N, C-alpha and C positions, 0 to 999 in steps of 0.2 A: 286786373286779374279776373278771370272767369270764376264765378261761384256756381258750383254744381252740386246738387243733392244726389246721392247714390241710391235713393229709394223714391217710391212714389212716381210721379210723372217725370221726374228727372233721371230715372234709372237708365233708360235706353241711351240717352245722351252721355251719361256718366260712364257707362260700360264702353261705349265707343271711344271716349277720350282716354280712359284707362288703357285700353288695348293699344291705342296709338302711342301712349307713353311707354308701354312695355316694348313696343317695336323700335324704340329709339336706339337700342343697341344694335339693330340691324342696318342702321344708316351706313352706307358704304362710301368709300372714297373714289368711286368710279369716275366721278366728274373730273377729278384732278389727276387720275392715274396716268393718262397718256403723257402729260407733260412731266410728271414725276419720273416715269420710266425713262423718258428721254434724258432727263438730267442725270439720273443714276447711271445710265449707260455711258454717257459722255464722261462722267467723273471716273468711272471704272476704266474706260479706254484711254482717256487723255490726262488723267491725274490733275496736277496743279494747273495746267493750262485751262481745262474746263472749270475747275474750281474758281480760279481767278475771274474767268469770264462771267460766271453766274454771280459771283460775289459782287462784281462791279455792276452788273445789270440789275440784280434783284436786292442786294443788301446795301447798296450805296457805298461800296468800297471805293475810295478816291484814288486817283493815279498816284503812285508812289507810296501809298499807305500799306504798311505790312499787315499780313494776316495775323501774325503772332503779336499778341498784346504783351509787352515787356513787363517785367517785375517793376521797373522804374515807373511805368505808366500806372500800374496798380497802386504803388506806394503814393504817387502824386495824388491819385484819386482819393485815397484814404486820408492823406494829410489835409486835403481841402474839404473833407466831409465835416459837417457840423458835429461838435462833441456830443450833442444830444442823440444824433443818429448813430454815431460810433458806439455809444453806450447801449443803445437798443440792439444793434447788431451783435454786440458782444454777449448780451443777455440771451438773445435768441440762439446764437451758436452754442452757448453753454448748455442750454436746455435741450437742444437737438442732440448734442454730444452725449449728455447724460442718458437721454431716452434710448439712443442707439446702443450705448454700452449695456444698458439693462436688457435690450432685445437680443444680444448676441447669444446664439445657441451654445450650450455647453458640450464639452467632449465627455463621453462616459463609456463604460462597458459593464456588461452583466455576464453571469455564468449560467447558461441554461442547463448545463450538465457538467459533471466533474470532468476537468481537463478541456473545457471548451470556454472560450471567451469571445463574445461578440460586442460590438460597440460602434462608436462613430468618432471621427476626427473632423475638425472644421478648418477649412482653408479658404483664404480670400481669392477672388478672381484676380487675374494678372493685370488687367487693364479695363477701364470703363470710360465711356464718353458721357458727359453730363450736358444735356441740351438746356439752355436757358433762353426762353423767348425774349425778343427785344422789340416787340411791336408797340402796342398801345400804351403800355406802362413799363417803367423800369422794374425789374424783378430780382433785386438782390436776395430776397427771401428764398427764391427758387434755387439760386446758386448755393446758399447755405444748406438747404434741404436735400440737395442731391450730392454735394461734395462731402459733407460732414459724415454721413453714415458710411460712405465708401472708405473714408479715412479710418473710421472706427473699425471697420472690417479688416483693414490692413492692405487694401488694394495698393499695389506698388505704383501704378501709373494712372493718373486721373487727368482726363482732358476735358476742358470746357469749351463749348462752342456757343456763341451768341452773336446775332447780327446787330451791328451798330450798338455795341454795348454801352449802356449808360454809365455815367461816373459812379453812381451808387452800386452798380453791379461789379465794376472793377474794384471798388473799395472793399466790397464783400469778398472778392477773390483774394485781395491782399490779406485780409483778416484770416481767411481760411488757409492761406499758404499755398494757393494754386500756383503752379509753375508752367503749366501748358494751357494757354487761353487763346482761342482764335476768334477773330471778328468775322465770322461767317455763320450763316443760318440756312433755314429751309432744307429742301431735299438735297442740295449740294453738300451741306454740312453732314447730313446723315450718310450720304454716299462716301464722303471722305473718311468718316469714322468707321464705316463698315468695310470698305475696300482698301483704304489706305492710299495716300499719295506721297510724293517726295517730302512734302511739308508736314502732313498730318499722318502719323502711323495708325494703322488699323487697331481697333480695340475689340475686346471680347464681348462687351455688352454696352448698349446705349440706353440711357434712362433720361427721364424728364419730359415735361409736357411740350406741346407745340400746336401749331395750326393744322389745318387739314392736309397741307402739303407735307409737313413734318410727319404727321400720323401715317399718311399713305406710304411715305418713304420708309418709315420704321417697319411697317408691316411687310413691305416688299423685300427688305434686306433680312428679315427675321429668320430666313432659312439658313443663313450662314453667319449671322451675328445675333447674339442674344438681345432681347429688348425687355423692358419692364412691362409695359401694357400700352395699347392704343389709348390715347387721351382725347376725349371729346370736350364739348363746352361744359363749363361749371354747372353743378347741380346742387340744389338745396331742397330738403324736405324738412318741415317743422311739423311734428305731430304732438298736439297739445290739447289738453282739456281745461287746464287751469292757468295757463300762462297769461302774461300781460300783453295786450294788443300792441302797444308801442314797441316793446322789445322784440316781439315776433316779426312785426313789420320791418323793423330796422335790420334784422338778420336777412330777411328776404330781399330787401333793397340792396344790402351790401353785397350779397353774392350775385345778384342780377347785374350789378354794374361792371362785372368782369367782361361780359360779352353780350352782344345783342341776341345771341342764340342760347344764352344761359337758361336753365330750367329752374323755376321757383314754384314750390308747391306747399300749401298748408293743408293739413288734414286734421279734422276734429269732428266730434259728434255734438259739440257745443255750438249751436247755430248762432247764438248771440255773439260769441267770441269770433266766429267766422265773419260776421258782418262788421264787427269792430275792426278786425284786422284788415278787411278790404278797404275800409275808409282810411285807416292809417297808412297803408301802402300807397294809396292814391296821393295822399298829401306828401309823404316823404319822397316819392319818386318824381314829384312835379318838376323839380329843377335838375334832375339827374337824367340826362338824355339817354344814355346807354341802358340804364336800369329801366327806364320808362319803356323803351323799345322791347326789351326782353320780357318784361312783365305783361305787356300787351299781347305779345306773340305766344309766350310759353308759360305765363303765370296762371296757376290754377288753385282754387280753393275747393276742397271736397268736404262736404258735410255728410257724414255717414250716419247710419241708423243707430249704430252701437259703438262703444269704445273698442270692442274686439274687432269690429270691421275696420276701424281706423288703423289698428295694429296690423291686420292682415294686408291692407292696401299698402301700407308703408313697406312691408317686406316684399311685396310684389314689385314695387318700384325700385328697390335696391339702390337707394340714392348715394351719391358721393359724400355729401354732408347730411347728417341727420341730427336734429335737436329734439330732445324729449324732456318731459317735466321733472322726473326724479330718478334717482339711481334704481328704484324698484322697477322702473320701466325697462331696464336693461335686460330683464329676463325674457321679454318677448322679442327683442331685437335679434334678427337672424341675418339680415343682408344690409350692409352699409359700409362705406369706406371709413368714416370716422364719426364718432358719436359725441354730442355735446349735451351735458346733463344740467338742467336747471336754468333759472332765469339769469344767473350771473356767469354763464358760459357762452358768450357770443362766439359765433363761428369764426369771426375775424381773429380771435386769439389763436386758433389753430392754424390760420393762414400764416401767422408770423412768429409767435413767441412761445407757445406751450411746450413744444418739443416733439410730439408726434408729427409725422411727415405730412406735408400738405399736397404731395403728389399722390392723388387718390384715384380709384377706379370709377369710371363714368360709364354711361350707356348700359347699366345693369350688370357690369362686370363685378360689382360688389357681391354678386351671388357666388362667385368662385374664387375671389382673392381679396386681400386687404390692400392697403396703401403701400407705397414704396417704404422699404425698411432696410435695416442692416442685413436682413436675410436675402435681399436681392443682390448682395455683393459678396456672398460666401457660398461655398459648396460644402454640403454635408456628405462626407465620404464614409461608407460603412467599412468595418474591419472585422475579420474572422480569424481566430487563432485556435489551433487544436494541438493537444498532446496526443501521443499514441493511444493513451487510455480513452481520451475523449472521442477519438475517431472510431475506436472499436465499439464505443457505446452507441453513437448516433449513426455510424456508417451503414449498418444493416438496413436502417429505415430509408436512407438515401438510395441504396441499391434497389430496394423494393420499388420505390417510386420511379427510378430510372428504367427498370425493367418493364414496369407498367406502361411507360411511355414509349417503349421500344428503342431506347437509346442505350445500346449495349456498351458503347465507349464510355459513357458516363459511369455506368456501373463498374466497369473494369478499372477506371481511374481511382475509384474508392477502394476496390478490392486489393489493388496493387500496394496501396499504402497502409492497408490494415494488416498486412502479413507481418 
């Protein structure tokens, strides 16, 4: 990891590095867009024929293998899963379920004037597609993280797509009660979910992480199908003054092993701690090839002049995962996907078991939204109800505003009902 001081002679280099990290949200999918557009167009035009072609060429679908993963296959996967892993999945699902239930927005109404009621009702989306990557590692946790809050929201139709789904992912699908699961991935899966084919019906919204091709496809279909967020490589920032070097380094290495392009940053004004973390990271990443690559390319340690500067820099970076020293630090946190407090809260717990979602904003999207939640699967619909008395009380004000805007029809529609 690069160790850079943000003051003194290191200031110029630090400023340039920080600016480059801030621009990471501007990284585009232009490199893969031509191919992604071609795949999406083919799926839209030719449906299953194109879907099967790309699933065979890119997802390794074998001749005669069905796109639909049957419930029997899911049950077989579950039955052949070790009891220890079954238990872990059940605990994880229970915690995700409880957290999503607590997140559900309430229905309510108020009375801003006599005879007037305003409020909101909450309704689930009709259908969603949950994308579960199937590349470097099996990700049963992502299946649970995407499917479970949709179920809590009351979504009627939930579709899972995953290329070459691992046994563990199919086992998680059985546990979650998934009934529509297709062994297809990449841009072709996103196209099928957005446009629909004879086999895979279109959905209202697509959620879940994916590679650059999946991200590009989600962005391209977002004009006619809802998406959660573009997802980039994993990010971790640890901001600490008093943490233990071993624990900080372990978190940095853990998130870095997700992807050679993962971002890992440590921020502190404690120079001695910075140097200790640097040595620990080097030792712990020694035999972890992917983490070693990520830390060499995108690993940074910033030593700031003050604690306040460390806090400001953290919010500028708006990381996906953020670790801080104590709950008192929460007061200065403004931009982050998920926050982990104290030395006994490794970020890996959030990846698997805590309950808050691990599908989180990357590329500084943490400035404008949080992670995937039950809120992504519901619509908050506003409601307004008037009695004649209420209309006569507030109506004149509406008429005044309508006339000020020159919208005579608006004014008349109120006047007619006030009589």
